[in-house]
N, C-alpha and C positions, 0 to 999 in steps of 0.2 A: 530532416526538418526539425526545427527547435520549437518547443511549445513553452509558453510562459504560464506558470501556475503559481499565483500568489507572487512571492519574491523568488521563486525557484525556476530556473531555466533547465528544461529537460530535453535531451536529444530523443526524438521519437521516430520510430519507423513509420513511414507514411501510411501503411495499412492500419496502424493502431492509433494514429494521432487523434482523430476526432472522437472515436469511441472511448479512448483512454481519458481524454479531457472530460467528456460527459459523465463517464462513470465516476471519475474522481470528484467531480462537482456534486454528484448525487450522494456519494458516501460522506463527503465533508459536510453537506447540509444535513444529512440524517443524524450524524454523530455530533454536529456543531463544533467540529475541530478540524485542524489541518494535519495533526499527527495522531497516529493510532498507537495504543499501548497493547499489552498482552491480552487484557480482558476484552478489548474491542475486537481483536483478531479472533478470539475464541468464538464470539458471536458471528462474525462475518464468515469465517471459514468452516464453522460447525465441526470443530475438532476440539480435543481436550487441551487444557492449560499446559500440561507437560509437553505435548507435541508442539504447541506454539512457542513455548520457551526454548525448546531444542532448535526450532527453526530460527528464532531470533538470535540464537547464539552461533548459528552457522555462518560461514563466510559468504555463502551464496545469497543471503538475504540482506538487502540494503538498509540496515538499521543505523541509527545514530544514537549517541549517548548524550543524555541531558542529565547532568549530575551522575547519579548511580542508576538511572533508569534508561532502558533501551526503548526507543520508539521508532516508528517508520512514518514518513510523510505519506499522505493519502495517494498522491500521484506516483510515488515510488512503489507503493504496494500494488497499485493497479497495473503499472508497467511490468512489475515482477510477475504478477499473476498472468498477464497476457503472454509474456515471453516464456513462461514455464507451463503453458497449456492448462492453467488452473482457471479457466474462464468461468466456471460455475461458482458464483459467490452466493452464499445463503443470506440474503438480507430480507 
């Protein structure tokens, strides 16, 4: 199943589709942005800045580079979280 989020088309497993879209919408509205940076993830994941930076530099985490900054789209973060059994987000 494909889900459209903003201008992004994401392939979504059917069991995560609706939940992922709702969670992404909730996070995007709370933070008033579609892309999350390191400091946003520190608050969401309730881990330290060094751990988030290590995660953002790993190949298994779907970040994109904008200039010299790494960010992750909200929907990509939610999908990564669901696929990696990190369902507990501290918001």
